[in-house]
N, C-alpha and C positions, 0 to 999 in steps of 0.2 A: 731921464730915466724912461719916460713914455716914448721917446723918439727910438732909443735902443730896443726896446719891445716891438715897436712897430718893424723896424729893420729887420729883426728877428723872424717875426712872423712872415714877413714879406719874402725872406729867402728861404724859409720852410716851404711855404706854399709853392713857390716857383720851382723848387726842387722836386715836389711831389707830382705837379703836373708833366715834368719832363718824363717822370717813369710811365705814365699812362698813354702816352701817344701811340698810335698805331704806326707798324712799319708801312712804309710806301713802297718798297721794292721786295721781290721774290726771286731767290736765287734757284734756276733750273741747272743741274750740273748732269753731264753726260760722261761717265766714264770709260775711257779706251775709245772714246771716239774723236776723231779729227774734225767731223762735220755734226752738225746738227740732224739727229734722225730727221727723215721726213713725217713719218706716222708715229708719234709719241704721245702717251699721255702724261701730261704735264705735273700733275698730281703726283706721280710715282718717282719723280726726279726732283722734287722739291729739299734743296740743302740748306736752307736759311730765309731769314727775313731781315731787311736791313732798312735804315731809315733814309738813306741816299744812293743814287746809282752810283757814286765813287765807291761806297763801302761794298756796293754787291759785287761790282767788277772786281775790286781788288781781292776780295773773298774767292771769286771764281778764278782768277789768275793764281792764287796762292793754291787752291784744291789741284790745279794741274801742275805746278811746280812740285807739291807733295805726293803726287801720284806715284806709284811704283814704275810705270812706263813713261811717265812724263809726256802723256798725252791725255787729253780730254778736251771736251767744249762745255760752253755754258751761255745761258741766256739770263738776262735779268727782266722781269716782268714789272711792269708800273702799275699798281693798284687793281691786283688780280683777285677776284671773286669766285667763289664757287658757282656752277651752273646747276639747273635742276638735274640734268642728266648725269651729274657727278663728275663733271669735267671741270675745266678752270678757263675763266676768258679774262684777259689784261687788256688795260686802254691802250699800254703800248709794249714792245718787247726790244730789247738791246741785245744783239748778237754777240759771240766770242769777239775779243780784238786781239 
């Protein structure tokens, strides 16, 4: 009986920690633009937050497919944080594929 209780407790706690993880990737989507605009404010183009680069890329591709024009571009930024001047900085950025 005690073993079952420990297993149940472990499963409950592990499911709670999965819900509190911070997303690692930020999707920046540019509607009706085949290319990434040169001067762009990243924070104005955020379209979601994702745990993996694969999820971010899949969502970006899906947004392009679902757009009325079928045209768009996106970037996925890794570990993006706000800067003092109101912008964003990312450790790395993956471009549209």
